[in-house]
N, CA and C atoms as an extended XYZ file, in Angstrom:
579
Properties=species:S:1:pos:R:3:atomname:S:1:resname:S:1:resid:I:1 pbc="F F F"
N        28.759      -40.839       54.536 N   MET     1
C        27.394      -40.391       54.616 CA  MET     1
C        27.326      -38.865       54.544 C   MET     1
N        28.232      -38.181       55.241 N   ALA     2
C        28.259      -36.728       55.214 CA  ALA     2
C        28.584      -36.227       53.808 C   ALA     2
N        29.457      -36.953       53.121 N   ALA     3
C        29.804      -36.567       51.746 CA  ALA     3
C        28.604      -36.722       50.830 C   ALA     3
N        27.801      -37.764       51.056 N   LEU     4
C        26.610      -37.988       50.247 CA  LEU     4
C        25.575      -36.886       50.479 C   LEU     4
N        25.418      -36.478       51.770 N   ARG     5
C        24.498      -35.390       52.083 CA  ARG     5
C        24.970      -34.086       51.441 C   ARG     5
N        26.252      -33.820       51.479 N   SER     6
C        26.806      -32.605       50.865 CA  SER     6
C        26.574      -32.612       49.354 C   SER     6
N        26.776      -33.795       48.743 N   PHE     7
C        26.558      -33.920       47.307 CA  PHE     7
C        25.076      -33.701       46.971 C   PHE     7
N        24.168      -34.265       47.777 N   ALA     8
C        22.720      -34.089       47.566 CA  ALA     8
C        22.341      -32.615       47.732 C   ALA     8
N        22.951      -31.953       48.719 N   TRP     9
C        22.677      -30.534       48.956 CA  TRP     9
C        23.105      -29.704       47.744 C   TRP     9
N        24.265      -29.981       47.195 N   VAL    10
C        24.767      -29.267       46.012 CA  VAL    10
C        23.850      -29.515       44.821 C   VAL    10
N        23.431      -30.762       44.624 N   LEU    11
C        22.496      -31.070       43.527 CA  LEU    11
C        21.174      -30.327       43.702 C   LEU    11
N        20.701      -30.235       44.927 N   GLY    12
C        19.465      -29.504       45.209 CA  GLY    12
C        19.589      -28.026       44.855 C   GLY    12
N        20.715      -27.436       45.195 N   ILE    13
C        20.948      -26.024       44.874 CA  ILE    13
C        21.024      -25.829       43.363 C   ILE    13
N        21.731      -26.718       42.672 N   VAL    14
C        21.842      -26.633       41.215 CA  VAL    14
C        20.467      -26.763       40.569 C   VAL    14
N        19.644      -27.697       41.055 N   ALA    15
C        18.294      -27.883       40.507 CA  ALA    15
C        17.448      -26.636       40.740 C   ALA    15
N        17.531      -26.068       41.944 N   ALA    16
C        16.763      -24.848       42.248 CA  ALA    16
C        17.197      -23.701       41.354 C   ALA    16
N        18.497      -23.557       41.164 N   LEU    17
C        18.985      -22.497       40.277 CA  LEU    17
C        18.534      -22.722       38.836 C   LEU    17
N        18.504      -23.966       38.415 N   ALA    18
C        18.048      -24.268       37.052 CA  ALA    18
C        16.585      -23.889       36.880 C   ALA    18
N        15.748      -24.173       37.886 N   VAL    19
C        14.317      -23.813       37.809 CA  VAL    19
C        14.156      -22.304       37.797 C   VAL    19
N        14.858      -21.610       38.698 N   VAL    20
C        14.779      -20.143       38.741 CA  VAL    20
C        15.287      -19.550       37.434 C   VAL    20
N        16.401      -20.064       36.917 N   GLY    21
C        16.957      -19.566       35.662 CA  GLY    21
C        16.012      -19.776       34.499 C   GLY    21
N        15.358      -20.940       34.461 N   THR    22
C        14.400      -21.227       33.388 CA  THR    22
C        13.197      -20.304       33.494 C   THR    22
N        12.706      -20.080       34.714 N   SER    23
C        11.569      -19.169       34.899 CA  SER    23
C        11.933      -17.758       34.478 C   SER    23
N        13.126      -17.319       34.850 N   ALA    24
C        13.557      -15.974       34.464 CA  ALA    24
C        13.667      -15.865       32.953 C   ALA    24
N        14.201      -16.906       32.311 N   ALA    25
C        14.323      -16.884       30.853 CA  ALA    25
C        12.948      -16.851       30.209 C   ALA    25
N        11.992      -17.574       30.797 N   ALA    26
C        10.635      -17.576       30.243 CA  ALA    26
C        10.027      -16.185       30.323 C   ALA    26
N        10.297      -15.480       31.415 N   VAL    27
C         9.759      -14.126       31.546 CA  VAL    27
C        10.418      -13.201       30.529 C   VAL    27
N        11.715      -13.308       30.350 N   VAL    28
C        12.426      -12.449       29.412 CA  VAL    28
C        12.024      -12.745       27.970 C   VAL    28
N        11.792      -14.020       27.636 N   LEU    29
C        11.490      -14.394       26.269 CA  LEU    29
C        10.011      -14.273       25.909 C   LEU    29
N         9.135      -14.014       26.885 N   ARG    30
C         7.707      -13.928       26.641 CA  ARG    30
C         7.401      -12.775       25.696 C   ARG    30
N         6.494      -13.022       24.750 N   ASP    31
C         6.060      -11.947       23.864 CA  ASP    31
C         5.309      -10.910       24.674 C   ASP    31
N         5.557       -9.636       24.431 N   PRO    32
C         4.839       -8.608       25.171 CA  PRO    32
C         3.353       -8.643       24.813 C   PRO    32
N         2.527       -8.278       25.782 N   ASP    33
C         1.091       -8.195       25.523 CA  ASP    33
C         0.839       -7.062       24.546 C   ASP    33
N        -0.030       -7.286       23.568 N   PRO    34
C        -0.287       -6.226       22.596 CA  PRO    34
C        -1.180       -5.131       23.176 C   PRO    34
N        -1.048       -3.963       22.617 N   LEU    35
C        -1.929       -2.845       22.931 CA  LEU    35
C        -3.006       -2.809       21.860 C   LEU    35
N        -4.210       -2.464       22.233 N   VAL    36
C        -5.335       -2.481       21.291 CA  VAL    36
C        -5.660       -1.062       20.851 C   VAL    36
N        -5.644       -0.861       19.550 N   LEU    37
C        -6.024        0.397       18.916 CA  LEU    37
C        -7.448        0.202       18.404 C   LEU    37
N        -8.357        1.080       18.781 N   ARG    38
C        -9.767        0.898       18.427 CA  ARG    38
C       -10.268        1.988       17.491 C   ARG    38
N       -11.066        1.539       16.512 N   GLY    39
C       -11.784        2.438       15.626 CA  GLY    39
C       -13.264        2.144       15.776 C   GLY    39
N       -14.087        2.729       14.936 N   ALA    40
C       -15.533        2.495       14.980 CA  ALA    40
C       -15.829        1.120       14.384 C   ALA    40
N       -15.978        0.116       15.243 N   GLY    41
C       -16.299       -1.235       14.792 CA  GLY    41
C       -15.110       -2.066       14.370 C   GLY    41
N       -13.909       -1.549       14.495 N   VAL    42
C       -12.700       -2.290       14.132 CA  VAL    42
C       -11.639       -2.090       15.200 C   VAL    42
N       -10.654       -2.972       15.171 N   ARG    43
C        -9.529       -2.837       16.093 CA  ARG    43
C        -8.286       -3.422       15.439 C   ARG    43
N        -7.145       -3.006       15.939 N   ALA    44
C        -5.862       -3.565       15.524 CA  ALA    44
C        -4.987       -3.591       16.764 C   ALA    44
N        -3.962       -4.410       16.744 N   THR    45
C        -3.071       -4.475       17.896 CA  THR    45
C        -1.658       -4.084       17.490 C   THR    45
N        -0.959       -3.531       18.457 N   VAL    46
C         0.461       -3.215       18.302 CA  VAL    46
C         1.170       -3.816       19.510 C   VAL    46
N         2.422       -4.256       19.363 N   PRO    47
C         3.129       -4.788       20.527 CA  PRO    47
C         3.345       -3.671       21.548 C   PRO    47
N         3.475       -4.029       22.830 N   ASP    48
C         3.658       -2.956       23.807 CA  ASP    48
C         5.078       -2.419       23.842 C   ASP    48
N         6.019       -3.117       23.224 N   GLU    49
C         7.403       -2.649       23.212 CA  GLU    49
C         7.564       -1.494       22.222 C   GLU    49
N         7.949       -0.328       22.720 N   ASP    50
C         8.210        0.880       21.934 CA  ASP    50
C         6.954        1.548       21.368 C   ASP    50
N         5.776        1.064       21.692 N   TRP    51
C         4.522        1.668       21.229 CA  TRP    51
C         3.751        2.214       22.425 C   TRP    51
N         2.888        3.173       22.166 N   ARG    52
C         1.901        3.586       23.156 CA  ARG    52
C         0.646        4.010       22.406 C   ARG    52
N        -0.499        3.856       23.056 N   ILE    53
C        -1.754        4.344       22.498 CA  ILE    53
C        -1.947        5.747       23.060 C   ILE    53
N        -2.031        6.727       22.193 N   ALA    54
C        -2.189        8.115       22.606 CA  ALA    54
C        -3.620        8.352       23.092 C   ALA    54
N        -3.824        9.376       23.900 N   PRO    55
C        -5.187        9.706       24.337 CA  PRO    55
C        -6.079       10.042       23.134 C   PRO    55
N        -7.395        9.900       23.287 N   PRO    56
C        -8.315       10.126       22.162 CA  PRO    56
C        -8.238       11.521       21.542 C   PRO    56
N        -7.795       12.518       22.307 N   ASP    57
C        -7.728       13.874       21.757 CA  ASP    57
C        -6.371       14.209       21.132 C   ASP    57
N        -5.426       13.287       21.177 N   TYR    58
C        -4.096       13.481       20.573 CA  TYR    58
C        -4.235       13.341       19.061 C   TYR    58
N        -3.748       14.318       18.318 N   THR    59
C        -3.925       14.328       16.865 CA  THR    59
C        -2.583       14.334       16.148 C   THR    59
N        -2.495       13.522       15.102 N   ILE    60
C        -1.398       13.633       14.140 CA  ILE    60
C        -2.073       14.044       12.844 C   ILE    60
N        -1.715       15.221       12.355 N   GLU    61
C        -2.405       15.772       11.185 CA  GLU    61
C        -1.394       16.360       10.203 C   GLU    61
N        -1.550       15.990        8.937 N   TYR    62
C        -0.691       16.518        7.878 CA  TYR    62
C        -1.319       17.709        7.184 C   TYR    62
N        -2.623       17.695        7.081 N   ALA    63
C        -3.372       18.770        6.420 CA  ALA    63
C        -4.817       18.655        6.906 C   ALA    63
N        -5.617       19.637        6.595 N   ALA    64
C        -7.030       19.600        6.984 CA  ALA    64
C        -7.667       18.322        6.429 C   ALA    64
N        -8.266       17.543        7.300 N   GLY    65
C        -8.923       16.316        6.873 CA  GLY    65
C        -7.992       15.139        6.638 C   GLY    65
N        -6.703       15.314        6.901 N   VAL    66
C        -5.736       14.226        6.719 CA  VAL    66
C        -4.987       14.050        8.039 C   VAL    66
N        -5.616       13.302        8.923 N   GLY    67
C        -5.027       13.077       10.230 CA  GLY    67
C        -5.781       12.004       10.981 C   GLY    67
N        -5.223       11.604       12.131 N   VAL    68
C        -5.843       10.592       12.981 CA  VAL    68
C        -5.891       11.093       14.414 C   VAL    68
N        -6.922       10.672       15.132 N   LEU    69
C        -7.068       10.970       16.553 CA  LEU    69
C        -6.727        9.714       17.346 C   LEU    69
N        -6.027        9.885       18.461 N   GLY    70
C        -5.724        8.775       19.349 CA  GLY    70
C        -4.972        7.629       18.713 C   GLY    70
N        -3.914        7.909       17.951 N   PRO    71
C        -3.192        6.834       17.259 CA  PRO    71
C        -2.321        6.010       18.205 C   PRO    71
N        -1.845        4.893       17.694 N   ALA    72
C        -0.755        4.157       18.331 CA  ALA    72
C         0.523        4.770       17.775 C   ALA    72
N         1.458        5.087       18.651 N   VAL    73
C         2.672        5.804       18.252 CA  VAL    73
C         3.898        4.951       18.590 C   VAL    73
N         4.799        4.801       17.622 N   TYR    74
C         6.004        3.988       17.774 CA  TYR    74
C         7.220        4.883       17.981 C   TYR    74
N         7.960        4.612       19.045 N   ARG    75
C         9.176        5.355       19.402 CA  ARG    75
C         8.935        6.864       19.406 C   ARG    75
N         7.969        7.238       20.192 N   GLU    76
C         7.601        8.648       20.310 CA  GLU    76
C         8.739        9.459       20.941 C   GLU    76
N         8.850       10.707       20.501 N   ASP    77
C         9.833       11.670       21.018 CA  ASP    77
C        11.275       11.202       20.848 C   ASP    77
N        11.555       10.480       19.761 N   TRP    78
C        12.922       10.015       19.511 CA  TRP    78
C        13.835       11.166       19.106 C   TRP    78
N        13.267       12.243       18.572 N   CYS    79
C        14.064       13.384       18.104 CA  CYS    79
C        13.780       14.611       18.972 C   CYS    79
N        14.810       15.098       19.648 N   ALA    80
C        14.652       16.229       20.555 CA  ALA    80
C        14.286       17.530       19.832 C   ALA    80
N        14.573       17.615       18.536 N   ALA    81
C        14.316       18.853       17.782 CA  ALA    81
C        12.845       19.035       17.386 C   ALA    81
N        12.021       18.017       17.604 N   ALA    82
C        10.605       18.130       17.231 CA  ALA    82
C         9.739       17.440       18.271 C   ALA    82
N         8.856       18.200       18.870 N   ALA    83
C         7.922       17.629       19.842 CA  ALA    83
C         7.045       16.592       19.153 C   ALA    83
N         6.774       15.526       19.845 N   HIS    84
C         5.902       14.450       19.358 CA  HIS    84
C         6.430       13.767       18.097 C   HIS    84
N         7.741       13.751       17.916 N   SER    85
C         8.296       12.992       16.791 CA  SER    85
C         8.048       11.508       17.058 C   SER    85
N         7.966       10.728       15.982 N   SER    86
C         7.815        9.278       16.128 CA  SER    86
C         8.388        8.615       14.887 C   SER    86
N         8.693        7.343       15.004 N   ARG    87
C         9.201        6.586       13.854 CA  ARG    87
C         8.069        5.940       13.063 C   ARG    87
N         6.879        5.853       13.679 N   ALA    88
C         5.702        5.305       12.986 CA  ALA    88
C         4.470        5.638       13.802 C   ALA    88
N         3.323        5.589       13.154 N   PHE    89
C         2.056        5.676       13.872 CA  PHE    89
C         0.998        4.935       13.073 C   PHE    89
N        -0.027        4.500       13.794 N   ALA    90
C        -1.159        3.824       13.174 CA  ALA    90
C        -2.430        4.386       13.791 C   ALA    90
N        -3.447        4.545       12.959 N   GLY    91
C        -4.721        5.043       13.465 CA  GLY    91
C        -5.822        4.799       12.454 C   GLY    91
N        -7.043        5.009       12.884 N   PHE    92
C        -8.195        4.780       12.027 CA  PHE    92
C        -8.794        6.091       11.535 C   PHE    92
N        -9.333        6.050       10.324 N   VAL    93
C       -10.086        7.175        9.750 CA  VAL    93
C       -11.382        6.623        9.162 C   VAL    93
N       -12.386        7.491        9.066 N   ASP    94
C       -13.618        7.117        8.375 CA  ASP    94
C       -13.343        7.066        6.883 C   ASP    94
N       -13.840        6.043        6.227 N   ARG    95
C       -13.616        5.902        4.781 CA  ARG    95
C       -14.432        6.904        3.982 C   ARG    95
N       -15.602        7.270        4.457 N   GLU    96
C       -16.478        8.211        3.740 CA  GLU    96
C       -16.685        7.780        2.291 C   GLU    96
N       -16.867        6.475        2.082 N   GLY    97
C       -17.124        5.941        0.745 CA  GLY    97
C       -15.906        5.808       -0.152 C   GLY    97
N       -14.736        6.145        0.349 N   ARG    98
C       -13.515        6.095       -0.469 CA  ARG    98
C       -12.840        4.733       -0.391 C   ARG    98
N       -12.118        4.396       -1.435 N   THR    99
C       -11.332        3.163       -1.454 CA  THR    99
C       -10.008        3.396       -0.720 C   THR    99
N        -9.331        2.305       -0.411 N   ALA   100
C        -8.008        2.414        0.217 CA  ALA   100
C        -7.066        3.217       -0.676 C   ALA   100
N        -7.148        2.992       -1.962 N   ARG   101
C        -6.269        3.706       -2.897 CA  ARG   101
C        -6.548        5.213       -2.903 C   ARG   101
N        -7.811        5.606       -2.858 N   GLN   102
C        -8.158        7.030       -2.821 CA  GLN   102
C        -7.671        7.678       -1.528 C   GLN   102
N        -7.838        6.976       -0.420 N   ILE   103
C        -7.366        7.512        0.863 CA  ILE   103
C        -5.846        7.635        0.840 C   ILE   103
N        -5.158        6.615        0.338 N   ALA   104
C        -3.692        6.653        0.269 CA  ALA   104
C        -3.207        7.790       -0.622 C   ALA   104
N        -3.876        8.043       -1.708 N   GLN   105
C        -3.492        9.139       -2.599 CA  GLN   105
C        -3.585       10.484       -1.869 C   GLN   105
N        -4.692       10.682       -1.159 N   ARG   106
C        -4.881       11.935       -0.417 CA  ARG   106
C        -3.824       12.093        0.676 C   ARG   106
N        -3.572       11.025        1.418 N   TRP   107
C        -2.562       11.070        2.466 CA  TRP   107
C        -1.172       11.269        1.871 C   TRP   107
N        -0.876       10.585        0.772 N   GLY   108
C         0.430       10.710        0.134 CA  GLY   108
C         0.727       12.138       -0.298 C   GLY   108
N        -0.263       12.800       -0.876 N   VAL   109
C        -0.098       14.207       -1.286 CA  VAL   109
C         0.201       15.071       -0.065 C   VAL   109
N        -0.516       14.851        1.029 N   ALA   110
C        -0.304       15.655        2.240 CA  ALA   110
C         1.066       15.380        2.870 C   ALA   110
N         1.495       14.123        2.880 N   ILE   111
C         2.791       13.771        3.482 CA  ILE   111
C         3.948       14.362        2.694 C   ILE   111
N         3.847       14.406        1.381 N   THR   112
C         4.964       14.900        0.555 CA  THR   112
C         4.964       16.424        0.390 C   THR   112
N         3.978       17.094        0.916 N   ARG   113
C         3.887       18.556        0.778 CA  ARG   113
C         4.654       19.240        1.907 C   ARG   113
N         5.479       20.210        1.562 N   ASP   114
C         6.209       21.001        2.542 CA  ASP   114
C         5.204       21.906        3.262 C   ASP   114
N         5.189       21.856        4.578 N   ARG   115
C         4.196       22.621        5.345 CA  ARG   115
C         4.489       24.116        5.383 C   ARG   115
N         5.691       24.506        4.986 N   ILE   116
C         6.040       25.925        5.015 CA  ILE   116
C         5.712       26.607        3.691 C   ILE   116
N         6.216       26.062        2.589 N   ASP   117
C         5.976       26.739        1.304 CA  ASP   117
C         4.937       26.043        0.420 C   ASP   117
N         4.427       24.893        0.855 N   GLY   118
C         3.377       24.210        0.104 CA  GLY   118
C         3.837       23.414       -1.096 C   GLY   118
N         5.147       23.410       -1.357 N   SER   119
C         5.642       22.660       -2.513 CA  SER   119
C         5.653       21.169       -2.214 C   SER   119
N         5.633       20.376       -3.267 N   SER   120
C         5.676       18.922       -3.125 CA  SER   120
C         7.078       18.432       -3.419 C   SER   120
N         7.537       17.412       -2.688 N   VAL   121
C         8.889       16.897       -2.888 CA  VAL   121
C         8.922       15.703       -3.833 C   VAL   121
N         7.804       15.347       -4.388 N   GLY   122
C         7.846       14.250       -5.343 CA  GLY   122
C         6.483       13.719       -5.687 C   GLY   122
N         6.431       12.924       -6.720 N   PRO   123
C         5.152       12.342       -7.116 CA  PRO   123
C         4.688       11.303       -6.096 C   PRO   123
N         3.394       11.095       -6.069 N   VAL   124
C         2.805       10.089       -5.194 CA  VAL   124
C         2.323        8.950       -6.079 C   VAL   124
N         2.938        7.791       -5.933 N   THR   125
C         2.535        6.615       -6.691 CA  THR   125
C         1.974        5.604       -5.710 C   THR   125
N         0.671        5.404       -5.773 N   VAL   126
C        -0.002        4.471       -4.876 CA  VAL   126
C        -0.211        3.159       -5.611 C   VAL   126
N         0.096        2.067       -4.940 N   VAL   127
C        -0.052        0.738       -5.516 CA  VAL   127
C        -1.133       -0.009       -4.732 C   VAL   127
N        -2.133       -0.507       -5.446 N   ALA   128
C        -3.131       -1.369       -4.814 CA  ALA   128
C        -2.468       -2.720       -4.619 C   ALA   128
N        -2.213       -3.082       -3.379 N   SER   129
C        -1.412       -4.269       -3.112 CA  SER   129
C        -2.231       -5.422       -2.543 C   SER   129
N        -3.515       -5.379       -2.703 N   GLY   130
C        -4.388       -6.448       -2.244 CA  GLY   130
C        -5.793       -5.911       -2.096 C   GLY   130
N        -6.755       -6.778       -1.842 N   PRO   131
C        -8.129       -6.300       -1.677 CA  PRO   131
C        -8.225       -5.332       -0.491 C   PRO   131
N        -8.668       -4.146       -0.751 N   GLY   132
C        -8.823       -3.160        0.312 CA  GLY   132
C        -7.530       -2.620        0.869 C   GLY   132
N        -6.412       -2.766        0.145 N   ARG   133
C        -5.117       -2.293        0.641 CA  ARG   133
C        -4.404       -1.482       -0.419 C   ARG   133
N        -3.748       -0.413        0.016 N   ALA   134
C        -2.939        0.414       -0.872 CA  ALA   134
C        -1.663        0.825       -0.135 C   ALA   134
N        -0.542        0.892       -0.873 N   ASP   135
C         0.758        1.246       -0.303 CA  ASP   135
C         1.436        2.298       -1.165 C   ASP   135
N         2.296        3.091       -0.529 N   ALA   136
C         3.096        4.069       -1.260 CA  ALA   136
C         4.387        4.339       -0.502 C   ALA   136
N         5.511        4.342       -1.215 N   ASP   137
C         6.780        4.833       -0.674 CA  ASP   137
C         6.855        6.302       -1.057 C   ASP   137
N         7.117        7.162       -0.064 N   LEU   138
C         7.028        8.598       -0.290 CA  LEU   138
C         8.315        9.319        0.098 C   LEU   138
N         8.728       10.272       -0.737 N   ARG   139
C         9.794       11.195       -0.332 CA  ARG   139
C         9.178       12.191        0.632 C   ARG   139
N         9.965       12.621        1.605 N   VAL   140
C         9.457       13.484        2.663 CA  VAL   140
C        10.203       14.820        2.617 C   VAL   140
N         9.502       15.934        2.869 N   PRO   141
C        10.198       17.225        2.901 CA  PRO   141
C        11.346       17.214        3.918 C   PRO   141
N        12.392       17.955        3.626 N   THR   142
C        13.548       18.047        4.509 CA  THR   142
C        13.148       18.705        5.819 C   THR   142
N        13.633       18.163        6.896 N   GLY   143
C        13.364       18.722        8.221 CA  GLY   143
C        14.313       18.102        9.219 C   GLY   143
N        14.438       18.698       10.402 N   PRO   144
C        15.429       18.211       11.363 CA  PRO   144
C        15.193       16.769       11.823 C   PRO   144
N        13.972       16.314       11.817 N   CYS   145
C        13.674       14.953       12.285 CA  CYS   145
C        13.061       14.082       11.194 C   CYS   145
N        12.947       14.617       10.004 N   ASN   146
C        12.308       13.864        8.921 CA  ASN   146
C        13.263       12.847        8.304 C   ASN   146
N        12.758       11.647        8.045 N   PRO   147
C        13.558       10.676        7.307 CA  PRO   147
C        13.533       11.065        5.831 C   PRO   147
N        14.372       10.480        5.009 N   PRO   148
C        14.288       10.792        3.579 CA  PRO   148
C        13.018       10.228        2.939 C   PRO   148
N        12.521        9.096        3.506 N   ARG   149
C        11.320        8.479        2.940 CA  ARG   149
C        10.449        7.888        4.040 C   ARG   149
N         9.159        7.799        3.730 N   GLU   150
C         8.206        7.132        4.607 CA  GLU   150
C         7.399        6.157        3.773 C   GLU   150
N         6.891        5.128        4.444 N   HIS   151
C         6.008        4.173        3.772 CA  HIS   151
C         4.608        4.340        4.357 C   HIS   151
N         3.633        4.460        3.481 N   LEU   152
C         2.236        4.625        3.854 CA  LEU   152
C         1.476        3.378        3.447 C   LEU   152
N         0.680        2.837        4.366 N   THR   153
C        -0.206        1.724        4.049 CA  THR   153
C        -1.597        2.080        4.546 C   THR   153
N        -2.584        1.822        3.703 N   VAL   154
C        -3.992        2.012        4.063 CA  VAL   154
C        -4.692        0.681        3.836 C   VAL   154
N        -5.392        0.206        4.864 N   VAL   155
C        -6.183       -1.019        4.746 CA  VAL   155
C        -7.619       -0.671        5.104 C   VAL   155
N        -8.532       -0.855        4.147 N   ALA   156
C        -9.942       -0.526        4.352 CA  ALA   156
C       -10.672       -1.727        4.937 C   ALA   156
N       -11.550       -1.450        5.900 N   ASP   157
C       -12.368       -2.509        6.509 CA  ASP   157
C       -13.690       -1.876        6.939 C   ASP   157
N       -14.762       -2.254        6.284 N   GLY   158
C       -16.059       -1.667        6.620 CA  GLY   158
C       -16.047       -0.174        6.366 C   GLY   158
N       -16.500        0.595        7.343 N   ASP   159
C       -16.555        2.050        7.220 CA  ASP   159
C       -15.265        2.737        7.646 C   ASP   159
N       -14.260        1.964        8.065 N   GLN   160
C       -13.008        2.511        8.577 CA  GLN   160
C       -11.835        2.087        7.703 C   GLN   160
N       -10.750        2.829        7.836 N   ALA   161
C        -9.487        2.450        7.190 CA  ALA   161
C        -8.386        2.595        8.232 C   ALA   161
N        -7.509        1.617        8.279 N   LEU   162
C        -6.338        1.671        9.147 CA  LEU   162
C        -5.213        2.330        8.359 C   LEU   162
N        -4.653        3.380        8.923 N   ILE   163
C        -3.538        4.103        8.321 CA  ILE   163
C        -2.279        3.734        9.100 C   ILE   163
N        -1.217        3.356        8.405 N   LEU   164
C         0.084        3.120        9.042 CA  LEU   164
C         1.115        3.906        8.250 C   LEU   164
N         1.757        4.848        8.918 N   VAL   165
C         2.821        5.651        8.312 CA  VAL   165
C         4.081        5.356        9.106 C   VAL   165
N         5.156        4.992        8.386 N   ARG   166
C         6.400        4.644        9.085 CA  ARG   166
C         7.613        5.137        8.311 C   ARG   166
N         8.617        5.560        9.086 N   ASP   167
C         9.893        5.936        8.494 CA  ASP   167
C        10.536        4.686        7.910 C   ASP   167
N        11.269        4.854        6.817 N   ILE   168
C        12.020        3.728        6.246 CA  ILE   168
C        13.449        4.182        5.957 C   ILE   168
N        14.335        3.215        5.904 N   ASP   169
C        15.747        3.447        5.570 CA  ASP   169
C        16.469        4.328        6.585 C   ASP   169
N        16.059        4.248        7.864 N   VAL   170
C        16.745        4.989        8.925 CA  VAL   170
C        16.879        4.103       10.149 C   VAL   170
N        17.856        4.421       10.976 N   GLU   171
C        18.039        3.685       12.225 CA  GLU   171
C        16.814        3.887       13.114 C   GLU   171
N        16.360        2.811       13.720 N   GLY   172
C        15.222        2.900       14.627 CA  GLY   172
C        13.871        2.796       13.949 C   GLY   172
N        13.865        2.573       12.640 N   ALA   173
C        12.599        2.456       11.917 CA  ALA   173
C        11.892        1.159       12.297 C   ALA   173
N        10.587        1.168       12.191 N   LEU   174
C         9.783       -0.029       12.430 CA  LEU   174
C        10.088       -1.045       11.336 C   LEU   174
N        10.535       -2.251       11.696 N   PRO   175
C        10.821       -3.259       10.666 CA  PRO   175
C         9.560       -3.630        9.883 C   PRO   175
N         9.740       -3.946        8.618 N   THR   176
C         8.615       -4.306        7.752 CA  THR   176
C         7.805       -5.458        8.336 C   THR   176
N         8.467       -6.459        8.879 N   SER   177
C         7.748       -7.612        9.437 CA  SER   177
C         6.829       -7.199       10.580 C   SER   177
N         7.258       -6.252       11.399 N   LYS   178
C         6.417       -5.786       12.507 CA  LYS   178
C         5.285       -4.902       11.995 C   LYS   178
N         5.549       -4.131       10.951 N   ALA   179
C         4.482       -3.333       10.346 CA  ALA   179
C         3.409       -4.245        9.766 C   ALA   179
N         3.833       -5.301        9.091 N   GLU   180
C         2.877       -6.249        8.508 CA  GLU   180
C         2.057       -6.951        9.591 C   GLU   180
N         2.675       -7.219       10.742 N   ALA   181
C         1.946       -7.845       11.844 CA  ALA   181
C         0.853       -6.914       12.369 C   ALA   181
N         1.148       -5.628       12.461 N   VAL   182
C         0.130       -4.656       12.890 CA  VAL   182
C        -1.017       -4.649       11.875 C   VAL   182
N        -0.690       -4.581       10.598 N   LEU   183
C        -1.726       -4.547        9.559 CA  LEU   183
C        -2.558       -5.834        9.552 C   LEU   183
N        -1.913       -6.961        9.766 N   ALA   184
C        -2.615       -8.253        9.762 CA  ALA   184
C        -3.521       -8.415       10.985 C   ALA   184
N        -3.312       -7.603       12.014 N   SER   185
C        -4.113       -7.712       13.232 CA  SER   185
C        -5.469       -7.013       13.098 C   SER   185
N        -5.711       -6.314       12.017 N   LEU   186
C        -6.971       -5.592       11.812 CA  LEU   186
C        -8.137       -6.574       11.869 C   LEU   186
N        -9.101       -6.276       12.724 N   ARG   187
C       -10.259       -7.147       12.914 CA  ARG   187
C       -11.524       -6.334       13.126 C   ARG   187
N       -12.617       -6.958       12.839 N   CYS   188
C       -13.936       -6.423       13.193 CA  CYS   188
C       -14.060       -6.536       14.705 C   CYS   188
N       -14.217       -5.427       15.404 N   ALA   189
C       -14.238       -5.442       16.867 CA  ALA   189
C       -15.430       -6.215       17.405 C   ALA   189
N       -16.589       -6.067       16.808 N   SER   190
C       -17.787       -6.741       17.333 CA  SER   190
C       -17.802       -8.228       16.982 C   SER   190
N       -16.989       -8.639       16.018 N   CYS   191
C       -16.967      -10.048       15.599 CA  CYS   191
C       -16.306      -10.943       16.620 C   CYS   191
N       -15.458      -10.381       17.486 N   GLU   192
C       -14.679      -11.199       18.408 CA  GLU   192
C       -15.159      -11.093       19.851 C   GLU   192
N       -16.178      -10.305       20.110 N   GLU   193
C       -16.631      -10.122       21.488 CA  GLU   193
C       -17.717      -11.097       21.832 C   GLU   193
């Protein structure tokens, strides 16, 4: 009888450990809650892992009129040689009647321009890759934290456009599948409330 009680006690402990282990695994495997990036009448989400939503007055700007306020920033401050370095960012801009392709062309020119001497490091070829969407792979000016190339995507929705700029072909870059998930999350903010 004592042996049976000991065996039951051991089984009870094993069962409890299995439940605790399963619960812990569920917590570890759970998808992180997304962070919401808001524009005027639109929103997009980014996963909370390695991203943060910057304050509304935080600006990423390549040239006058080519920048975003309060973007979502991926792997911020990864490079000690440049303050506010990041591997990717996403933010909204007013379309001002422009198509995604026109916005991408303007952004592409600004991204490929050297901020010191004003020279361009390469042509900007924008591809319309779907309704209201434009993409470009861009060479980037040499710098201590600059990747050799960046990928630019612009998705137009209503009066806003979602801009996603990400490093490519470098360690720590945002994977294409995760970039596409951010772009696919673009929604009319008032449509879902």
